PyMOL Python script that loads the backbone (N, CA, C, O; Angstrom):
from pymol import cmd

cmd.read_pdbstr("""\
ATOM      1  N   UNK A   1      79.748 -22.602 -28.751  1.00  0.00           N
ATOM      2  CA  UNK A   1      78.560 -22.469 -29.868  1.00  0.00           C
ATOM      3  C   UNK A   1      77.533 -22.836 -28.770  1.00  0.00           C
ATOM      4  O   UNK A   1      77.603 -23.932 -28.213  1.00  0.00           O
ATOM      5  N   UNK A   2      76.666 -22.011 -28.485  1.00  0.00           N
ATOM      6  CA  UNK A   2      74.980 -22.093 -28.063  1.00  0.00           C
ATOM      7  C   UNK A   2      74.430 -23.343 -28.365  1.00  0.00           C
ATOM      8  O   UNK A   2      74.428 -23.889 -29.469  1.00  0.00           O
ATOM      9  N   UNK A   3      73.993 -23.736 -27.384  1.00  0.00           N
ATOM     10  CA  UNK A   3      72.983 -24.716 -27.444  1.00  0.00           C
ATOM     11  C   UNK A   3      71.955 -24.575 -28.093  1.00  0.00           C
ATOM     12  O   UNK A   3      71.674 -23.377 -28.067  1.00  0.00           O
ATOM     13  N   UNK A   4      70.925 -25.370 -28.910  1.00  0.00           N
ATOM     14  CA  UNK A   4      69.667 -25.173 -29.363  1.00  0.00           C
ATOM     15  C   UNK A   4      68.883 -24.749 -28.255  1.00  0.00           C
ATOM     16  O   UNK A   4      69.009 -24.993 -27.055  1.00  0.00           O
ATOM     17  N   UNK A   5      67.667 -23.755 -29.165  1.00  0.00           N
ATOM     18  CA  UNK A   5      66.603 -23.529 -28.104  1.00  0.00           C
ATOM     19  C   UNK A   5      65.471 -24.803 -28.408  1.00  0.00           C
ATOM     20  O   UNK A   5      65.125 -25.139 -29.541  1.00  0.00           O
ATOM     21  N   UNK A   6      64.984 -25.423 -27.142  1.00  0.00           N
ATOM     22  CA  UNK A   6      63.747 -26.391 -27.509  1.00  0.00           C
ATOM     23  C   UNK A   6      62.552 -25.693 -28.231  1.00  0.00           C
ATOM     24  O   UNK A   6      62.338 -24.501 -28.453  1.00  0.00           O
ATOM     25  N   UNK A   7      62.006 -26.560 -28.459  1.00  0.00           N
ATOM     26  CA  UNK A   7      60.611 -25.787 -29.373  1.00  0.00           C
ATOM     27  C   UNK A   7      59.540 -25.344 -28.392  1.00  0.00           C
ATOM     28  O   UNK A   7      58.718 -24.487 -28.716  1.00  0.00           O
ATOM     29  N   UNK A   8      59.542 -25.929 -27.170  1.00  0.00           N
ATOM     30  CA  UNK A   8      58.801 -25.147 -25.892  1.00  0.00           C
ATOM     31  C   UNK A   8      59.359 -23.926 -25.756  1.00  0.00           C
ATOM     32  O   UNK A   8      58.529 -23.070 -25.448  1.00  0.00           O
ATOM     33  N   UNK A   9      60.767 -23.430 -25.906  1.00  0.00           N
ATOM     34  CA  UNK A   9      61.477 -22.359 -25.420  1.00  0.00           C
ATOM     35  C   UNK A   9      61.146 -21.325 -26.556  1.00  0.00           C
ATOM     36  O   UNK A   9      60.646 -20.224 -26.323  1.00  0.00           O
ATOM     37  N   UNK A  10      61.406 -21.691 -27.548  1.00  0.00           N
ATOM     38  CA  UNK A  10      61.000 -21.434 -29.026  1.00  0.00           C
ATOM     39  C   UNK A  10      59.267 -20.846 -28.912  1.00  0.00           C
ATOM     40  O   UNK A  10      58.956 -19.658 -29.006  1.00  0.00           O
ATOM     41  N   UNK A  11      58.730 -21.475 -28.791  1.00  0.00           N
ATOM     42  CA  UNK A  11      57.311 -21.016 -28.748  1.00  0.00           C
ATOM     43  C   UNK A  11      56.884 -19.644 -27.464  1.00  0.00           C
ATOM     44  O   UNK A  11      56.199 -18.649 -27.702  1.00  0.00           O
ATOM     45  N   UNK A  12      57.343 -19.901 -26.522  1.00  0.00           N
ATOM     46  CA  UNK A  12      57.253 -18.979 -25.279  1.00  0.00           C
ATOM     47  C   UNK A  12      57.777 -18.035 -25.318  1.00  0.00           C
ATOM     48  O   UNK A  12      57.147 -17.118 -24.791  1.00  0.00           O
ATOM     49  N   UNK A  13      59.263 -17.628 -25.959  1.00  0.00           N
ATOM     50  CA  UNK A  13      60.116 -16.753 -26.731  1.00  0.00           C
ATOM     51  C   UNK A  13      59.030 -15.983 -27.766  1.00  0.00           C
ATOM     52  O   UNK A  13      58.847 -14.768 -27.696  1.00  0.00           O
ATOM     53  N   UNK A  14      58.558 -16.568 -28.423  1.00  0.00           N
ATOM     54  CA  UNK A  14      58.107 -16.401 -29.696  1.00  0.00           C
ATOM     55  C   UNK A  14      56.590 -15.422 -29.254  1.00  0.00           C
ATOM     56  O   UNK A  14      55.981 -14.801 -30.125  1.00  0.00           O
ATOM     57  N   UNK A  15      56.332 -15.427 -28.394  1.00  0.00           N
ATOM     58  CA  UNK A  15      55.048 -14.514 -27.391  1.00  0.00           C
ATOM     59  C   UNK A  15      55.614 -13.380 -27.619  1.00  0.00           C
ATOM     60  O   UNK A  15      55.113 -12.770 -28.563  1.00  0.00           O
ATOM     61  N   UNK A  16      56.692 -12.748 -26.967  1.00  0.00           N
ATOM     62  CA  UNK A  16      57.218 -11.470 -26.504  1.00  0.00           C
ATOM     63  C   UNK A  16      58.106 -10.671 -27.714  1.00  0.00           C
ATOM     64  O   UNK A  16      58.279  -9.460 -27.855  1.00  0.00           O
ATOM     65  N   UNK A  17      58.590 -11.778 -28.513  1.00  0.00           N
ATOM     66  CA  UNK A  17      59.979 -11.728 -28.795  1.00  0.00           C
ATOM     67  C   UNK A  17      59.790 -12.276 -30.639  1.00  0.00           C
ATOM     68  O   UNK A  17      59.691 -13.445 -31.013  1.00  0.00           O
ATOM     69  N   UNK A  18      59.784 -11.026 -31.533  1.00  0.00           N
ATOM     70  CA  UNK A  18      59.565 -11.713 -33.175  1.00  0.00           C
ATOM     71  C   UNK A  18      60.433 -12.660 -33.549  1.00  0.00           C
ATOM     72  O   UNK A  18      59.894 -13.360 -34.407  1.00  0.00           O
ATOM     73  N   UNK A  19      61.671 -13.062 -33.279  1.00  0.00           N
ATOM     74  CA  UNK A  19      62.773 -13.544 -33.819  1.00  0.00           C
ATOM     75  C   UNK A  19      63.179 -14.417 -32.368  1.00  0.00           C
ATOM     76  O   UNK A  19      64.093 -13.864 -31.755  1.00  0.00           O
ATOM     77  N   UNK A  20      62.728 -15.505 -31.810  1.00  0.00           N
ATOM     78  CA  UNK A  20      63.617 -15.870 -30.778  1.00  0.00           C
ATOM     79  C   UNK A  20      64.719 -16.520 -31.051  1.00  0.00           C
ATOM     80  O   UNK A  20      65.459 -16.711 -30.086  1.00  0.00           O
ATOM     81  N   UNK A  21      65.142 -17.019 -32.325  1.00  0.00           N
ATOM     82  CA  UNK A  21      66.708 -17.461 -32.517  1.00  0.00           C
ATOM     83  C   UNK A  21      67.938 -15.983 -32.658  1.00  0.00           C
ATOM     84  O   UNK A  21      69.137 -15.784 -32.467  1.00  0.00           O
ATOM     85  N   UNK A  22      66.970 -15.369 -33.018  1.00  0.00           N
ATOM     86  CA  UNK A  22      68.050 -14.185 -33.133  1.00  0.00           C
ATOM     87  C   UNK A  22      68.032 -13.260 -31.721  1.00  0.00           C
ATOM     88  O   UNK A  22      68.729 -12.254 -31.589  1.00  0.00           O
ATOM     89  N   UNK A  23      67.130 -13.764 -30.708  1.00  0.00           N
ATOM     90  CA  UNK A  23      66.984 -13.180 -29.618  1.00  0.00           C
ATOM     91  C   UNK A  23      68.457 -13.129 -28.886  1.00  0.00           C
ATOM     92  O   UNK A  23      69.295 -12.330 -28.467  1.00  0.00           O
ATOM     93  N   UNK A  24      68.050 -15.278 -29.095  1.00  0.00           N
ATOM     94  CA  UNK A  24      69.001 -16.299 -28.386  1.00  0.00           C
ATOM     95  C   UNK A  24      70.432 -15.755 -28.972  1.00  0.00           C
ATOM     96  O   UNK A  24      71.275 -15.317 -28.189  1.00  0.00           O
ATOM     97  N   UNK A  25      70.646 -15.798 -30.260  1.00  0.00           N
ATOM     98  CA  UNK A  25      71.789 -15.639 -30.783  1.00  0.00           C
ATOM     99  C   UNK A  25      72.492 -14.396 -29.975  1.00  0.00           C
ATOM    100  O   UNK A  25      73.556 -14.547 -29.374  1.00  0.00           O
ATOM    101  N   UNK A  26      71.856 -13.283 -30.021  1.00  0.00           N
ATOM    102  CA  UNK A  26      72.152 -12.061 -29.212  1.00  0.00           C
ATOM    103  C   UNK A  26      72.601 -12.100 -27.812  1.00  0.00           C
ATOM    104  O   UNK A  26      73.399 -11.319 -27.295  1.00  0.00           O
ATOM    105  N   UNK A  27      72.002 -13.097 -27.251  1.00  0.00           N
ATOM    106  CA  UNK A  27      72.107 -12.836 -25.576  1.00  0.00           C
ATOM    107  C   UNK A  27      73.400 -13.750 -25.550  1.00  0.00           C
ATOM    108  O   UNK A  27      74.131 -13.639 -24.566  1.00  0.00           O
ATOM    109  N   UNK A  28      73.758 -14.683 -26.596  1.00  0.00           N
ATOM    110  CA  UNK A  28      74.929 -15.734 -26.176  1.00  0.00           C
ATOM    111  C   UNK A  28      75.938 -14.711 -26.872  1.00  0.00           C
ATOM    112  O   UNK A  28      77.024 -14.680 -26.293  1.00  0.00           O
ATOM    113  N   UNK A  29      75.854 -14.029 -27.767  1.00  0.00           N
ATOM    114  CA  UNK A  29      76.992 -12.812 -28.085  1.00  0.00           C
ATOM    115  C   UNK A  29      77.244 -12.012 -27.180  1.00  0.00           C
ATOM    116  O   UNK A  29      78.388 -11.569 -27.085  1.00  0.00           O
ATOM    117  N   UNK A  30      76.499 -11.725 -26.517  1.00  0.00           N
ATOM    118  CA  UNK A  30      76.775 -10.667 -25.283  1.00  0.00           C
ATOM    119  C   UNK A  30      77.658 -11.155 -24.216  1.00  0.00           C
ATOM    120  O   UNK A  30      77.361 -12.068 -23.445  1.00  0.00           O
ATOM    121  N   UNK A  31      79.116 -10.282 -24.214  1.00  0.00           N
ATOM    122  CA  UNK A  31      79.807 -10.880 -22.868  1.00  0.00           C
ATOM    123  C   UNK A  31      79.307 -10.335 -21.446  1.00  0.00           C
ATOM    124  O   UNK A  31      79.771 -10.754 -20.387  1.00  0.00           O
ATOM    125  N   UNK A  32      78.373  -9.418 -21.531  1.00  0.00           N
ATOM    126  CA  UNK A  32      78.073  -8.981 -20.231  1.00  0.00           C
ATOM    127  C   UNK A  32      76.956  -9.515 -19.978  1.00  0.00           C
ATOM    128  O   UNK A  32      76.080  -8.791 -19.506  1.00  0.00           O
ATOM    129  N   UNK A  33      76.678 -10.939 -20.225  1.00  0.00           N
ATOM    130  CA  UNK A  33      75.004 -11.365 -19.751  1.00  0.00           C
ATOM    131  C   UNK A  33      75.193 -12.668 -19.643  1.00  0.00           C
ATOM    132  O   UNK A  33      75.887 -13.131 -20.548  1.00  0.00           O
ATOM    133  N   UNK A  34      74.798 -13.462 -18.808  1.00  0.00           N
ATOM    134  CA  UNK A  34      74.339 -15.056 -18.340  1.00  0.00           C
ATOM    135  C   UNK A  34      73.189 -15.526 -19.674  1.00  0.00           C
ATOM    136  O   UNK A  34      71.992 -15.476 -19.391  1.00  0.00           O
ATOM    137  N   UNK A  35      73.552 -15.922 -20.944  1.00  0.00           N
ATOM    138  CA  UNK A  35      72.662 -15.736 -21.572  1.00  0.00           C
ATOM    139  C   UNK A  35      71.645 -17.163 -21.033  1.00  0.00           C
ATOM    140  O   UNK A  35      70.466 -16.934 -21.302  1.00  0.00           O
ATOM    141  N   UNK A  36      71.796 -18.214 -20.514  1.00  0.00           N
ATOM    142  CA  UNK A  36      71.014 -19.251 -19.890  1.00  0.00           C
ATOM    143  C   UNK A  36      70.283 -18.818 -18.820  1.00  0.00           C
ATOM    144  O   UNK A  36      69.196 -19.332 -18.557  1.00  0.00           O
ATOM    145  N   UNK A  37      70.920 -17.614 -17.945  1.00  0.00           N
ATOM    146  CA  UNK A  37      70.026 -17.160 -16.915  1.00  0.00           C
ATOM    147  C   UNK A  37      68.967 -16.057 -17.520  1.00  0.00           C
ATOM    148  O   UNK A  37      67.899 -15.765 -16.982  1.00  0.00           O
ATOM    149  N   UNK A  38      69.392 -15.593 -18.548  1.00  0.00           N
ATOM    150  CA  UNK A  38      68.447 -14.460 -19.304  1.00  0.00           C
ATOM    151  C   UNK A  38      67.323 -15.103 -19.563  1.00  0.00           C
ATOM    152  O   UNK A  38      66.197 -14.716 -19.250  1.00  0.00           O
ATOM    153  N   UNK A  39      67.760 -16.661 -20.463  1.00  0.00           N
ATOM    154  CA  UNK A  39      66.625 -16.950 -20.789  1.00  0.00           C
ATOM    155  C   UNK A  39      65.565 -17.710 -19.825  1.00  0.00           C
ATOM    156  O   UNK A  39      64.406 -18.038 -20.079  1.00  0.00           O
ATOM    157  N   UNK A  40      66.096 -17.836 -18.995  1.00  0.00           N
ATOM    158  CA  UNK A  40      65.441 -18.549 -17.545  1.00  0.00           C
ATOM    159  C   UNK A  40      64.532 -17.537 -17.129  1.00  0.00           C
ATOM    160  O   UNK A  40      63.308 -17.632 -17.050  1.00  0.00           O
ATOM    161  N   UNK A  41      65.457 -16.285 -16.799  1.00  0.00           N
ATOM    162  CA  UNK A  41      64.305 -15.289 -16.337  1.00  0.00           C
ATOM    163  C   UNK A  41      63.226 -15.040 -17.571  1.00  0.00           C
ATOM    164  O   UNK A  41      62.036 -15.288 -17.378  1.00  0.00           O
ATOM    165  N   UNK A  42      63.488 -14.760 -18.284  1.00  0.00           N
ATOM    166  CA  UNK A  42      62.173 -14.571 -19.984  1.00  0.00           C
ATOM    167  C   UNK A  42      61.437 -15.318 -19.888  1.00  0.00           C
ATOM    168  O   UNK A  42      60.348 -14.869 -19.530  1.00  0.00           O
ATOM    169  N   UNK A  43      61.493 -16.807 -20.109  1.00  0.00           N
ATOM    170  CA  UNK A  43      60.668 -17.810 -19.786  1.00  0.00           C
ATOM    171  C   UNK A  43      59.642 -17.807 -18.593  1.00  0.00           C
ATOM    172  O   UNK A  43      58.423 -17.977 -18.632  1.00  0.00           O
ATOM    173  N   UNK A  44      60.322 -17.610 -17.712  1.00  0.00           N
ATOM    174  CA  UNK A  44      59.769 -17.763 -16.218  1.00  0.00           C
ATOM    175  C   UNK A  44      58.933 -16.460 -16.251  1.00  0.00           C
ATOM    176  O   UNK A  44      57.803 -16.524 -15.767  1.00  0.00           O
ATOM    177  N   UNK A  45      59.426 -15.106 -16.847  1.00  0.00           N
ATOM    178  CA  UNK A  45      58.191 -14.318 -16.943  1.00  0.00           C
ATOM    179  C   UNK A  45      56.925 -13.778 -18.134  1.00  0.00           C
ATOM    180  O   UNK A  45      56.001 -12.965 -18.096  1.00  0.00           O
ATOM    181  N   UNK A  46      57.583 -14.905 -19.350  1.00  0.00           N
ATOM    182  CA  UNK A  46      56.540 -14.930 -20.265  1.00  0.00           C
ATOM    183  C   UNK A  46      55.930 -16.181 -20.402  1.00  0.00           C
ATOM    184  O   UNK A  46      55.253 -16.171 -21.430  1.00  0.00           O
ATOM    185  N   UNK A  47      55.872 -17.254 -19.820  1.00  0.00           N
ATOM    186  CA  UNK A  47      55.345 -18.535 -20.069  1.00  0.00           C
ATOM    187  C   UNK A  47      53.995 -18.166 -19.460  1.00  0.00           C
ATOM    188  O   UNK A  47      53.083 -18.665 -20.120  1.00  0.00           O
ATOM    189  N   UNK A  48      53.547 -17.409 -18.348  1.00  0.00           N
ATOM    190  CA  UNK A  48      52.288 -17.952 -17.884  1.00  0.00           C
ATOM    191  C   UNK A  48      51.300 -16.464 -18.665  1.00  0.00           C
ATOM    192  O   UNK A  48      50.116 -16.252 -18.405  1.00  0.00           O
ATOM    193  N   UNK A  49      51.982 -15.778 -19.431  1.00  0.00           N
ATOM    194  CA  UNK A  49      51.411 -14.970 -20.038  1.00  0.00           C
ATOM    195  C   UNK A  49      50.862 -15.452 -21.540  1.00  0.00           C
ATOM    196  O   UNK A  49      49.859 -15.079 -22.148  1.00  0.00           O
ATOM    197  N   UNK A  50      51.874 -16.406 -21.910  1.00  0.00           N
ATOM    198  CA  UNK A  50      51.690 -16.928 -23.151  1.00  0.00           C
ATOM    199  C   UNK A  50      51.048 -17.963 -22.963  1.00  0.00           C
ATOM    200  O   UNK A  50      50.355 -18.157 -23.962  1.00  0.00           O
ATOM    201  N   UNK A  51      50.858 -18.954 -22.010  1.00  0.00           N
ATOM    202  CA  UNK A  51      50.049 -20.047 -21.515  1.00  0.00           C
ATOM    203  C   UNK A  51      48.486 -19.236 -21.431  1.00  0.00           C
ATOM    204  O   UNK A  51      47.545 -19.936 -21.806  1.00  0.00           O
ATOM    205  N   UNK A  52      48.204 -18.057 -21.046  1.00  0.00           N
ATOM    206  CA  UNK A  52      47.043 -17.310 -20.812  1.00  0.00           C
ATOM    207  C   UNK A  52      46.414 -16.967 -22.369  1.00  0.00           C
ATOM    208  O   UNK A  52      45.559 -17.377 -23.154  1.00  0.00           O
ATOM    209  N   UNK A  53      47.130 -16.250 -22.279  1.00  0.00           N
ATOM    210  CA  UNK A  53      46.824 -15.764 -23.866  1.00  0.00           C
ATOM    211  C   UNK A  53      46.282 -16.620 -25.325  1.00  0.00           C
ATOM    212  O   UNK A  53      45.485 -16.254 -26.189  1.00  0.00           O
ATOM    213  N   UNK A  54      47.211 -18.124 -25.166  1.00  0.00           N
ATOM    214  CA  UNK A  54      47.060 -18.899 -25.987  1.00  0.00           C
ATOM    215  C   UNK A  54      45.706 -19.783 -25.458  1.00  0.00           C
ATOM    216  O   UNK A  54      45.047 -20.466 -26.242  1.00  0.00           O
ATOM    217  N   UNK A  55      45.492 -19.705 -24.481  1.00  0.00           N
ATOM    218  CA  UNK A  55      44.529 -20.647 -24.081  1.00  0.00           C
ATOM    219  C   UNK A  55      43.123 -20.193 -24.394  1.00  0.00           C
ATOM    220  O   UNK A  55      42.255 -21.007 -24.710  1.00  0.00           O
ATOM    221  N   UNK A  56      42.802 -18.373 -24.272  1.00  0.00           N
ATOM    222  CA  UNK A  56      41.621 -18.013 -24.322  1.00  0.00           C
ATOM    223  C   UNK A  56      41.896 -17.232 -25.905  1.00  0.00           C
ATOM    224  O   UNK A  56      41.119 -16.297 -26.104  1.00  0.00           O
ATOM    225  N   UNK A  57      42.621 -17.431 -26.720  1.00  0.00           N
ATOM    226  CA  UNK A  57      42.779 -16.946 -28.072  1.00  0.00           C
ATOM    227  C   UNK A  57      42.324 -18.284 -28.894  1.00  0.00           C
ATOM    228  O   UNK A  57      41.808 -18.103 -29.997  1.00  0.00           O
ATOM    229  N   UNK A  58      42.524 -19.876 -28.316  1.00  0.00           N
ATOM    230  CA  UNK A  58      42.467 -20.717 -28.801  1.00  0.00           C
ATOM    231  C   UNK A  58      43.085 -20.553 -30.388  1.00  0.00           C
ATOM    232  O   UNK A  58      44.163 -19.959 -30.427  1.00  0.00           O
ATOM    233  N   UNK A  59      42.460 -21.066 -31.870  1.00  0.00           N
ATOM    234  CA  UNK A  59      42.924 -21.092 -32.928  1.00  0.00           C
ATOM    235  C   UNK A  59      43.288 -19.979 -33.446  1.00  0.00           C
ATOM    236  O   UNK A  59      44.062 -19.963 -34.403  1.00  0.00           O
ATOM    237  N   UNK A  60      42.634 -18.514 -32.729  1.00  0.00           N
ATOM    238  CA  UNK A  60      42.935 -17.573 -33.162  1.00  0.00           C
ATOM    239  C   UNK A  60      44.315 -16.892 -32.313  1.00  0.00           C
ATOM    240  O   UNK A  60      44.325 -15.710 -31.966  1.00  0.00           O
ATOM    241  N   UNK A  61      44.989 -17.453 -32.157  1.00  0.00           N
ATOM    242  CA  UNK A  61      46.395 -17.139 -30.974  1.00  0.00           C
ATOM    243  C   UNK A  61      47.443 -16.733 -32.052  1.00  0.00           C
ATOM    244  O   UNK A  61      47.485 -17.432 -33.065  1.00  0.00           O
ATOM    245  N   UNK A  62      48.490 -15.432 -31.915  1.00  0.00           N
ATOM    246  CA  UNK A  62      49.388 -15.356 -32.978  1.00  0.00           C
ATOM    247  C   UNK A  62      50.426 -14.915 -32.061  1.00  0.00           C
ATOM    248  O   UNK A  62      50.191 -14.126 -31.146  1.00  0.00           O
ATOM    249  N   UNK A  63      51.544 -15.400 -32.287  1.00  0.00           N
ATOM    250  CA  UNK A  63      52.574 -15.125 -31.483  1.00  0.00           C
ATOM    251  C   UNK A  63      52.960 -13.634 -32.140  1.00  0.00           C
ATOM    252  O   UNK A  63      52.234 -13.110 -32.985  1.00  0.00           O
ATOM    253  N   UNK A  64      54.328 -12.946 -31.594  1.00  0.00           N
ATOM    254  CA  UNK A  64      54.772 -11.464 -32.250  1.00  0.00           C
ATOM    255  C   UNK A  64      54.541 -11.404 -33.231  1.00  0.00           C
ATOM    256  O   UNK A  64      53.793 -10.572 -33.743  1.00  0.00           O
ATOM    257  N   UNK A  65      55.355 -12.624 -33.983  1.00  0.00           N
ATOM    258  CA  UNK A  65      55.675 -11.998 -35.526  1.00  0.00           C
ATOM    259  C   UNK A  65      54.347 -12.105 -36.111  1.00  0.00           C
ATOM    260  O   UNK A  65      54.213 -11.543 -37.198  1.00  0.00           O
ATOM    261  N   UNK A  66      53.547 -12.580 -35.726  1.00  0.00           N
ATOM    262  CA  UNK A  66      52.224 -12.636 -36.927  1.00  0.00           C
ATOM    263  C   UNK A  66      51.809 -11.730 -36.298  1.00  0.00           C
ATOM    264  O   UNK A  66      51.726 -10.801 -37.102  1.00  0.00           O
ATOM    265  N   UNK A  67      51.380 -11.291 -35.023  1.00  0.00           N
ATOM    266  CA  UNK A  67      50.548  -9.840 -34.463  1.00  0.00           C
ATOM    267  C   UNK A  67      51.568  -8.887 -35.231  1.00  0.00           C
ATOM    268  O   UNK A  67      50.803  -8.023 -35.659  1.00  0.00           O
ATOM    269  N   UNK A  68      52.756  -8.562 -35.626  1.00  0.00           N
ATOM    270  CA  UNK A  68      53.256  -7.760 -36.216  1.00  0.00           C
ATOM    271  C   UNK A  68      52.763  -7.731 -37.616  1.00  0.00           C
ATOM    272  O   UNK A  68      52.157  -6.763 -38.077  1.00  0.00           O
ATOM    273  N   UNK A  69      53.063  -8.921 -38.352  1.00  0.00           N
ATOM    274  CA  UNK A  69      52.330  -9.029 -39.704  1.00  0.00           C
ATOM    275  C   UNK A  69      51.238  -8.872 -39.916  1.00  0.00           C
ATOM    276  O   UNK A  69      50.874  -8.612 -41.063  1.00  0.00           O
ATOM    277  N   UNK A  70      50.475  -8.962 -39.026  1.00  0.00           N
ATOM    278  CA  UNK A  70      48.747  -8.310 -39.117  1.00  0.00           C
ATOM    279  C   UNK A  70      48.820  -6.979 -38.935  1.00  0.00           C
ATOM    280  O   UNK A  70      48.162  -6.274 -39.699  1.00  0.00           O
ATOM    281  N   UNK A  71      49.477  -6.472 -38.086  1.00  0.00           N
ATOM    282  CA  UNK A  71      49.577  -4.915 -37.967  1.00  0.00           C
ATOM    283  C   UNK A  71      49.107  -4.820 -36.521  1.00  0.00           C
ATOM    284  O   UNK A  71      49.305  -3.769 -35.911  1.00  0.00           O
ATOM    285  N   UNK A  72      48.655  -5.583 -36.084  1.00  0.00           N
ATOM    286  CA  UNK A  72      48.306  -5.562 -34.462  1.00  0.00           C
ATOM    287  C   UNK A  72      49.325  -4.755 -33.309  1.00  0.00           C
ATOM    288  O   UNK A  72      50.543  -4.574 -33.330  1.00  0.00           O
ATOM    289  N   UNK A  73      48.339  -4.378 -32.361  1.00  0.00           N
ATOM    290  CA  UNK A  73      49.303  -3.858 -31.397  1.00  0.00           C
ATOM    291  C   UNK A  73      50.394  -4.950 -30.521  1.00  0.00           C
ATOM    292  O   UNK A  73      49.724  -5.824 -29.969  1.00  0.00           O
ATOM    293  N   UNK A  74      51.499  -5.066 -30.332  1.00  0.00           N
ATOM    294  CA  UNK A  74      52.379  -5.492 -29.506  1.00  0.00           C
ATOM    295  C   UNK A  74      51.710  -5.883 -28.144  1.00  0.00           C
ATOM    296  O   UNK A  74      52.399  -6.316 -27.220  1.00  0.00           O
TER     297      UNK A  74
END
""", "prot")
cmd.dss("prot")
cmd.show_as("cartoon", "prot")
cmd.util.cbc("prot")
cmd.orient("prot")
């Protein structure tokens, strides 16, 4: 059974991914990839972008699921 994502990992993953838990479950279900490595790489790639966007937008920040629900561009 895969480990639980931390709240920080979920927040960062929620920037590019609509459902972080589904992404994590899929990564762990694949026998072709190292899920922990994929998670580290995705966090490393998106953390600076997430932090910059969240800082710039403040209270107006929306994660991917919220952007989709609002009909905004990805």
